[in-house]
C-alpha positions in Angstrom: 0.0 0.0 0.0 1.3 3.5 -1.0 0.6 6.4 1.3 0.6 9.8 -0.3 0.6 12.7 2.2 -0.6 16.1 1.0 1.1 19.1 2.8 0.7 22.8 2.1 0.1 22.2 -1.6 2.8 19.6 -1.9 2.6 15.8 -2.1 5.0 13.8 -0.2 5.7 10.3 -1.5 7.4 7.5 0.3 11.2 7.3 -0.4 10.8 3.9 -2.0 8.3 5.2 -4.5 10.4 8.2 -5.3 13.4 5.9 -5.8 11.3 3.7 -8.2 10.4 6.8 -10.3 14.1 7.9 -10.3 15.2 4.5 -11.5 12.5 4.6 -14.2 13.6 8.0 -15.4 17.3 7.0 -15.4 16.5 3.8 -17.3 14.6 5.7 -20.0 16.9 8.6 -20.4 20.5 8.1 -19.2 21.8 5.6 -21.7 20.3 7.1 -24.9 21.2 10.6 -24.0 24.7 9.9 -22.8 25.4 7.6 -25.8 24.3 10.3 -28.2 26.3 13.1 -26.5 29.5 11.4 -25.5 29.5 7.8 -26.8 29.1 4.4 -25.2 31.7 4.8 -22.5 30.7 7.4 -19.8 30.7 8.2 -16.1 27.6 9.2 -14.2 27.9 11.9 -11.5 25.0 13.0 -9.4 24.6 15.8 -6.9 24.2 15.1 -3.2 20.4 14.6 -3.2 19.7 11.7 -0.8 17.8 9.6 -3.3 20.8 9.9 -5.7 23.0 8.5 -2.9 20.7 5.5 -2.2 22.3 2.1 -2.6 19.8 1.1 -5.2 20.5 4.1 -7.3 24.3 3.7 -7.2 24.0 0.0 -8.0 21.7 0.8 -11.0 24.2 3.3 -12.3 27.2 1.1 -11.9 25.4 -1.7 -13.8 24.4 0.7 -16.7 27.5 2.9 -17.0 30.2 0.8 -15.4 31.4 3.7 -13.3 29.8 6.1 -10.8 32.0 9.1 -9.9 32.3 10.2 -6.3 29.6 12.8 -5.7 31.6 14.6 -3.0 34.1 16.0 -5.5 32.1 19.2 -6.3 34.6 21.1 -8.3 34.7 18.2 -10.8 30.9 17.7 -10.8 29.4 19.0 -14.0 26.1 19.3 -12.2 27.6 22.0 -10.0 28.6 23.8 -13.2 25.1 23.4 -14.6 23.8 25.0 -11.3 26.2 27.9 -11.9 24.8 28.3 -15.4 21.3 28.4 -14.0 22.3 31.0 -11.4 23.8 33.1 -14.2 20.5 32.9 -16.2 18.5 33.8 -13.1 20.8 36.7 -12.2 18.7 39.9 -11.8 15.4 38.1 -11.6 13.5 39.0 -8.5 10.4 36.8 -8.1 8.0 38.1 -5.6 6.3 34.8 -4.8 6.6 31.0 -5.2 4.7 31.0 -8.6 7.0 33.7 -10.0 10.0 31.8 -8.8 8.8 28.6 -10.5 8.1 30.6 -13.7 11.5 32.2 -13.9 13.2 28.9 -13.0 11.4 27.0 -15.7 12.1 29.7 -18.2 15.8 29.7 -17.3 16.0 25.9 -17.5 14.3 25.9 -20.8 16.7 28.5 -22.2 19.7 26.2 -21.5 20.8 25.1 -25.0 22.1 21.7 -26.0 25.4 23.4 -26.9 25.7 24.8 -23.4 25.1 21.3 -21.8 27.4 19.7 -24.3 30.1 22.3 -23.5 29.8 21.3 -19.8 30.1 17.6 -20.6 33.1 18.1 -23.0 34.9 20.4 -20.5 35.3 17.4 -18.1 38.4 16.1 -19.9 40.3 19.3 -19.2 39.0 19.6 -15.6 40.2 16.0 -14.9 43.5 16.6 -16.6 44.1 19.7 -14.5 43.7 17.6 -11.4 46.1 14.9 -12.7 48.7 17.5 -13.7 
């Protein structure tokens, strides 16, 4: 039985259900998108969201990509650089309420181009090389 808890306009789902949704999303999108952008061999790196750190998520990613990068190495995490890109796009926006915040955040996210995300992915080689050197 699944218990869905409404709270102040939000719906809270059990962690197990959220994890199932996450695994379904990863299964449907990670392999095709990563393969198209960077080829068959790739490393997956998540942010520090608790469901990304779940054992089941890490096991799933190791099976699919062969390697899961340490999520504690923030300066090498392309997600952190994507967050910076989003902050840049949101700079100067002053939403007055939650709905305006959602609107500007969605607009900023939708304005991120494929070239910008590919640039973040492709910059990883030089970032890693800088650590090695």
